[in-house]
C-alpha positions in Angstrom: 85.7 28.7 -5.4 87.1 25.0 -5.4 87.5 23.2 -8.6 88.1 19.6 -9.7 89.7 18.8 -13.0 88.1 16.1 -14.9 90.9 14.6 -18.0 90.4 12.9 -21.0 93.9 11.0 -20.6 93.7 9.7 -24.1 94.1 12.9 -25.7 97.5 14.5 -25.4 96.3 18.2 -25.9 93.4 17.7 -23.3 96.6 16.2 -20.7 98.7 19.5 -21.3 96.0 21.7 -21.4 94.8 20.3 -17.9 98.7 20.5 -16.6 98.8 24.1 -17.6 95.3 25.4 -16.4 96.2 24.0 -13.1 99.4 26.2 -12.6 97.5 28.5 -13.6 94.6 28.3 -10.9 97.2 28.0 -8.3 98.0 31.5 -8.8 95.1 32.4 -8.4 94.8 31.2 -5.4 92.0 28.7 -5.9 91.9 25.3 -4.8 92.4 22.6 -7.2 91.8 18.9 -7.2 91.7 16.0 -9.5 89.8 13.7 -10.5 91.3 9.8 -9.4 92.9 9.0 -13.1 94.2 12.4 -13.5 95.9 12.3 -10.0 97.7 8.8 -10.7 98.6 10.1 -13.9 99.9 13.2 -12.5 101.5 11.4 -9.5 99.3 13.7 -7.6 97.4 11.2 -5.5 96.4 13.4 -2.6 94.9 16.0 -5.0 92.2 13.4 -5.9 88.6 14.2 -5.0 87.6 10.6 -4.9 84.3 8.9 -6.2 82.2 9.9 -3.0 80.9 13.1 -1.6 82.1 14.5 -4.2 80.0 17.9 -3.3 82.1 18.0 0.1 85.1 18.6 -2.2 84.7 20.8 -5.0 81.9 23.4 -6.4 82.5 23.0 -9.8 84.0 20.8 -12.1 86.0 21.5 -15.1 86.3 18.5 -17.8 88.9 18.8 -20.5 87.7 16.5 -23.6 85.0 16.3 -25.5 81.5 15.2 -25.4 82.2 11.9 -24.8 84.5 12.9 -21.7 81.6 15.4 -20.5 79.0 12.2 -20.4 81.5 10.1 -18.5 82.0 13.2 -15.9 78.2 13.8 -15.8 77.5 10.0 -14.6 80.8 9.9 -12.3 79.0 13.2 -10.6 75.4 12.1 -10.9 73.6 13.1 -7.7 76.4 15.1 -6.4 74.5 18.6 -8.1 78.1 19.9 -9.3 78.1 22.3 -12.2 80.1 21.1 -15.0 82.2 23.2 -17.5 82.8 21.3 -20.5 86.0 22.5 -22.5 86.1 21.2 -25.8 89.6 19.4 -27.3 88.8 18.4 -31.1 85.7 18.3 -32.7 82.8 20.9 -32.1 80.7 19.6 -29.2 77.3 19.7 -28.5 77.7 19.4 -25.0 80.9 21.3 -24.5 80.3 25.1 -23.5 84.5 26.3 -24.1 86.3 25.8 -27.3 90.4 25.2 -25.7 92.0 28.3 -27.0 89.3 30.4 -25.2 89.8 28.4 -21.6 91.6 31.0 -19.7 88.8 33.9 -20.3 86.0 31.2 -19.3 87.6 30.7 -16.3 87.9 34.2 -15.2 84.2 34.4 -16.0 83.8 31.8 -13.8 85.8 32.9 -11.3 84.1 36.4 -11.2 80.3 34.5 -11.1 79.4 35.2 -14.6 77.8 32.4 -15.7 74.6 30.4 -15.3 73.4 27.0 -14.9 71.3 24.7 -17.2 69.9 21.5 -15.3 69.9 18.7 -18.1 67.7 15.3 -17.6 69.3 12.2 -16.9 67.9 8.6 -17.5 67.6 6.0 -15.6 67.8 2.4 -16.8 67.0 -0.5 -14.5 67.1 -4.4 -15.8 65.1 -7.3 -14.7 65.4 -10.6 -15.2 62.8 -13.6 -14.6 63.8 -15.4 -11.1 66.4 -13.1 -9.9 64.5 -9.3 -10.3 66.8 -6.3 -10.7 70.5 -7.5 -12.5 71.3 -4.2 -13.6 71.2 -0.3 -13.0 72.6 2.6 -14.4 72.1 6.1 -14.9 73.5 8.2 -17.9 72.5 11.5 -19.6 72.6 10.8 -23.5 70.5 7.7 -24.4 69.8 4.3 -23.3 70.3 1.4 -26.2 68.9 -1.7 -26.8 70.8 -3.2 -29.9 71.6 -6.6 -31.4 75.0 -7.8 -31.5 77.3 -7.9 -34.8 76.4 -10.9 -36.0 73.2 -12.0 -34.5 70.1 -11.6 -36.3 67.1 -9.5 -35.9 65.7 -9.1 -32.5 62.1 -8.5 -31.5 61.0 -5.8 -29.0 58.0 -5.7 -27.4 57.6 -2.1 -26.2 55.4 -0.1 -23.5 55.1 3.6 -22.9 54.0 3.6 -19.1 51.1 1.2 -18.7 50.0 1.5 -22.6 51.5 -1.7 -25.3 52.5 0.2 -28.0 53.7 -2.8 -30.3 56.4 -5.3 -30.7 58.7 -4.0 -33.4 61.0 -6.3 -35.1 64.5 -4.2 -35.2 67.8 -3.8 -34.8 67.6 -2.4 -31.4 65.4 0.6 -30.0 66.7 3.8 -28.3 65.7 5.6 -25.4 67.0 9.3 -25.5 66.8 12.1 -23.0 66.5 15.7 -25.2 69.8 16.1 -24.9 70.7 13.2 -26.5 68.4 13.7 -29.3 70.9 15.3 -31.5 73.2 11.8 -30.7 72.6 8.3 -31.7 68.4 8.8 -31.6 69.1 11.5 -34.4 71.1 9.2 -37.0 67.9 6.8 -36.9 65.4 8.9 -37.7 64.6 10.8 -34.1 63.6 14.1 -33.5 65.6 17.3 -32.5 64.2 18.4 -29.1 65.6 21.2 -27.2 67.3 19.9 -23.9 65.9 22.0 -22.0 62.3 19.9 -22.5 62.1 17.4 -19.7 61.0 14.2 -22.1 61.8 10.9 -23.3 62.5 9.6 -27.0 61.9 6.3 -28.1 63.5 5.2 -31.7 63.5 2.1 -33.5 66.6 1.4 -35.0 65.8 -0.4 -39.1 62.7 -1.7 -38.1 61.4 -3.6 -40.0 58.2 -2.4 -40.6 56.8 1.2 -42.0 54.8 1.4 -39.3 57.5 2.2 -36.9 58.2 5.9 -35.7 59.7 7.7 -32.7 57.6 8.4 -29.8 58.0 11.9 -27.6 56.5 10.8 -23.8 56.0 12.1 -20.9 59.0 12.7 -18.3 56.9 10.7 -15.7 56.3 7.9 -17.8 58.5 4.8 -17.7 59.6 3.3 -21.2 59.5 -0.9 -20.8 60.9 -2.7 -23.3 61.3 -6.5 -23.4 63.8 -8.7 -25.6 62.9 -11.3 -27.6 65.8 -12.7 -29.1 66.3 -16.5 -28.4 69.7 -17.9 -28.8 70.7 -14.1 -30.0 73.3 -11.4 -28.8 71.7 -8.7 -27.1 73.7 -5.5 -25.4 72.3 -2.3 -23.7 75.0 0.4 -23.5 74.5 3.9 -21.5 75.8 6.4 -23.2 77.4 4.1 -25.4 80.3 4.0 -23.0 78.5 1.3 -20.4 77.6 -2.1 -21.8 75.6 -4.7 -20.1 74.8 -7.8 -22.0 71.0 -8.9 -22.2 69.3 -12.2 -22.4 66.1 -13.3 -23.8 62.9 -12.1 -22.1 65.3 -9.6 -20.2 62.8 -6.2 -19.2 64.6 -2.8 -19.6 62.9 -0.4 -17.8 63.8 3.4 -18.4 62.4 6.6 -16.9 63.5 10.0 -15.7 66.4 9.8 -13.2 65.5 11.8 -10.0 69.2 13.3 -10.1 70.1 16.2 -13.0 73.5 17.2 -14.7 74.1 21.3 -14.4 75.8 22.3 -17.2 77.8 25.5 -16.5 76.5 28.4 -19.2 78.4 31.4 -20.5 75.9 32.8 -22.6 78.1 32.7 -25.5 76.2 30.4 -28.1 72.5 29.3 -28.1 71.7 25.3 -29.2 70.3 26.4 -32.1 73.3 28.2 -32.8 75.6 25.2 -32.3 72.6 22.6 -34.2 72.6 25.1 -37.1 76.7 24.7 -37.2 76.9 21.0 -37.0 74.1 20.4 -39.3 75.7 22.7 -42.0 79.0 20.9 -41.8 77.1 17.6 -42.2 78.9 16.8 -38.7 76.3 15.7 -36.4 
C-alpha cells in the first residue's frame, strides 16, 4: 500500500506525530509520500506527492490535524478518489475517525485491510457576474456560505431551488450545506441535523429579518441559486470556512452536488450518532 501523509503544520503535535508515523510506516515496508507543504517543511522534496495525478501515486491519505485539516485535504484530493483517514489532534471532531493515541492500532487495521470506505457528497459552487459570465468555481465538503462583511448592513438574497423561486430574504447571509456540513455552521444557524450518508442540499438563512424564514432540505439533483442584492455593501462567499471570494451586487451563486465525492475511511469504532451525542452533551457543537 502507498500512503500519503497530510499534516496540519500549525499544530506541533501533528508535526511530531507525522514524523514518528513516517518512520513507523517505513519500518513496515510501506511506501510513504508527503503533501507538498509537509515535504518542504520536512526538507524532503523528493517525497512530495504533488498536486496532480495523485491517485497514481498514493492509495490512501492519512490526515493529521482535525476537521479543518480534513476539509482542506478533501478539497485538495477532490476527483482523485483517494480514501482519507482522519486522525484527530485536538478536540473530538465529527470528520476525523481516529484519536491520536490510537493511530498505530488504526494503521495496523488499515494495512490488514480491516476497514470500509464511506462516500460523502461534496458541493460545487459557481459565481456568475453580469457581462462577465463565470468568475469563480469552487468545490467543498461542508458548506458554501454567502455572508455580509463585518461592517455591512443586512443584505437581500433572492433564492431559488431548482426552477422554483422560494423568496427574497433580508438576512446576514445564507448557508448551503451538505449533509456532512449539517453539524457545522448550518446547525449553529438553526439548520437540521442530517445523517451524512443521505445526499441532499440544506439551505439555512443567517439571522433572517423575517419570521417566515426556515431551513429547506432540497434534492441532491436540485441547484440552489442565490442572487445577491447589496449595493455598496461588502459581501463574501466562503467555502468550508477556508476559501474566500468577494461578491458584487447582483452576482449569482449556484450550488449543487458535485460529481466527485470525498471517501472517508471508517474503522467501525463509533457511529455518527455516537459522536453527535457526545458533542451535544459537551455543548461543543
